C-alpha positions in Angstrom: 0.0 0.0 0.0 1.4 3.4 -1.0 2.0 5.9 1.8 1.6 9.6 1.2 3.1 12.2 3.6 0.8 14.6 5.3 0.6 17.9 3.5 1.2 21.2 5.2 -2.5 22.0 4.9 -3.3 18.8 6.8 -0.9 19.7 9.5 -2.6 23.0 9.9 -5.9 21.2 10.3 -4.5 18.8 12.9 -3.2 21.7 14.9 -6.5 23.6 14.8 -8.6 20.6 15.6 -6.5 19.5 18.5 -6.7 23.0 19.9 -10.4 22.7 19.8 -10.4 19.4 21.7 -11.1 16.8 19.0 -9.8 13.3 19.4 -7.2 11.7 17.2 -9.8 9.3 15.8 -12.1 12.2 14.9 -9.2 14.1 13.2 -8.4 10.9 11.2 -11.9 10.7 10.0 -12.1 14.4 9.1 -8.8 14.1 7.1 -9.7 10.7 5.7 -6.4 9.4 7.1 -5.5 6.3 9.1 -5.6 6.9 12.9 -2.0 5.5 13.1 -0.9 8.2 10.7 -2.4 11.0 12.9 -1.0 9.4 16.1 2.5 9.1 14.5 2.4 12.7 13.4 1.3 14.0 16.8 3.9 11.9 18.6 6.7 13.1 16.2 5.9 16.8 16.9 5.0 16.7 20.6 7.2 18.4 23.2 6.7 18.7 27.0 3.9 21.3 26.6 1.7 20.3 23.8 1.5 19.0 20.3 2.6 21.4 17.6 3.9 24.1 20.0 7.1 24.5 18.0 5.7 23.5 14.6 2.9 26.0 15.2 5.5 28.7 15.8 7.2 27.7 12.6 3.8 27.6 10.8 3.2 31.1 11.9 6.5 32.2 10.4 5.8 30.2 7.3 2.3 31.7 7.0 3.8 35.2 7.2 6.4 34.4 4.5 3.9 32.6 2.3 1.0 35.0 2.8 1.8 37.2 -0.2 2.6 34.4 -2.6 -0.2 32.1 -1.5 -2.9 34.7 -1.5 -1.9 36.1 -4.9 -3.2 33.0 -6.4 -6.7 33.6 -5.0 -8.6 36.8 -5.8 -9.3 39.0 -2.7 -12.9 39.0 -3.7 -12.9 35.2 -3.2 -11.7 35.6 0.4 -14.5 38.2 0.9 -16.9 35.6 -0.3 -15.4 33.0 2.1 -15.9 35.4 5.0 -19.5 36.0 4.1 -20.3 32.3 3.9 -18.5 31.6 7.2 -20.7 34.3 8.7 -23.7 32.3 7.5 -22.3 29.3 9.4 -21.2 27.4 6.3 -18.5 24.8 6.8 -15.2 25.1 4.7 -16.3 21.9 2.9 -19.6 23.5 1.8 -17.9 26.7 0.8 -15.3 24.9 -1.3 -18.0 23.1 -3.2 -19.4 26.5 -4.3 -16.4 28.7 -5.0 -13.0 28.2 -6.6 -10.9 27.6 -3.5 -10.0 24.4 -1.7 -11.2 23.3 1.7 -7.6 23.0 2.9 -6.9 26.6 1.8 -10.0 27.8 3.7 -8.9 26.0 6.9 -5.4 27.5 6.5 -6.9 31.0 6.0 -9.0 30.6 9.1 -6.0 29.4 11.2 -3.8 32.3 9.9 -6.6 34.7 10.8 -6.8 33.2 14.3 -3.0 33.5 14.8 -3.3 37.2 14.0 -6.1 37.6 16.6 -9.0 37.3 14.2 -12.3 35.6 15.0 -13.2 33.7 11.8 -12.6 30.4 13.6 -15.6 31.2 15.8 -17.9 30.5 12.8 -16.8 26.9 12.7 -19.7 24.7 13.8 -17.6 22.2 15.9 -15.1 24.6 17.4 -16.3 23.9 21.0 -17.5 20.3 20.6 -16.1 17.7 23.0 -16.4 14.1 22.1 -17.5 11.8 24.9 -14.9 8.9 25.3 -16.0 5.5 24.2 -17.4 3.4 27.1 -18.1 6.4 29.3 -21.7 6.6 30.5 -24.0 9.5 29.6 -23.9 12.0 32.5 -26.3 14.7 31.4 -29.3 12.9 33.0 -32.8 12.2 31.6 -35.6 14.5 30.8 -38.3 14.3 33.4 -42.0 14.7 32.8 -41.7 14.5 29.1 -44.9 15.4 27.1 -46.1 14.0 23.8 -45.8 16.1 20.6 -49.6 15.4 20.2 -50.3 17.7 23.2 -49.2 20.8 21.2 -51.8 23.6 21.0 -53.7 23.7 17.7 -52.4 27.1 16.9 -49.1 25.4 16.0 -50.7 23.9 12.9 -51.6 27.4 11.6 -47.9 28.2 11.2 -45.8 27.4 8.2 -42.1 26.9 7.6 -40.4 27.1 4.2 -37.4 24.7 4.0 -34.8 24.4 1.2 -32.1 21.7 1.2 -29.0 21.6 -0.9 -28.7 17.8 -1.5 -25.1 18.1 -2.6 -23.6 19.7 0.5 -26.4 19.0 3.0 -27.1 22.6 3.9 -30.6 23.6 5.1 -32.3 27.0 4.8 -35.4 27.8 6.9 -37.8 30.7 7.1 -41.1 31.3 8.8 -44.1 31.9 6.6 -47.3 33.5 7.8 -49.5 31.5 5.5 -49.3 28.7 3.0 -50.4 31.0 0.2 -48.3 30.6 -2.9 -47.3 34.3 -2.9 -46.0 34.2 0.7 -44.1 30.9 0.0 -42.6 32.5 -3.2 -41.4 35.6 -1.3 -39.9 33.4 1.5 -38.1 31.3 -1.0 -36.6 34.3 -2.8 -35.4 35.7 0.5 -33.8 32.5 1.5 -32.0 32.0 -1.8 -31.0 35.7 -2.4 -27.5 35.3 -0.8 -26.5 32.5 -3.2 -28.4 33.7 -6.3 -25.2 33.9 -8.4 -24.4 30.2 -7.6 -27.9 28.9 -7.9 -28.6 26.6 -10.9 -31.8 24.7 -10.4 -34.4 24.1 -7.7 -37.0 21.4 -7.5 -40.2 22.2 -5.6 -42.9 19.9 -4.2 -46.1 19.5 -6.1 -48.2 21.3 -3.4 -50.4 24.2 -4.4 -48.3 26.5 -2.3 -45.5 26.1 -4.9 -47.7 27.1 -7.8 -45.6 30.2 -8.4 -42.4 28.3 -8.7 -41.6 29.8 -12.1 
């Protein structure tokens, strides 16, 4: 079996994910690498304080020297787009599927921003997630006095919610709608899709009467 070395971008990701508390196994899954590869990389670059303390310092220097050459290959307008999508809580994977920049470059851009005191990393969905260790019992307790969903007041059924799902990247848009009238649904749909109107290609609606103005 051929072995390929970890790229610099992957090392940036390992550093960032470890700082956020992710396990080695989770990192291996995210990078689609063998757990042994991740463990070996961490062990090789660990000192008495923490993994990647020295390489991170080197990475910071490297980022400063590579900043001009790296970012010349990507139009500044693209990074502006990346920031706007991050503000919408899109993941780097989702952003990379829409615009001409790789997922690894986005992660590196976020890490470089964090090293400079920026806050782009705060838009990452899993930045504070902690994985419960295998075999450890659930300690959050149980919900007492649970009630059935069928006990909801009838007024709930008078409310509507327009939902749009991008099947390729698994992203979901939601918007409250005062009625199920086709005009209200159309306006809600336009509002939801306005931020990505330049990238939008096709949309498939249900056959309900509320979508009669889909054209």
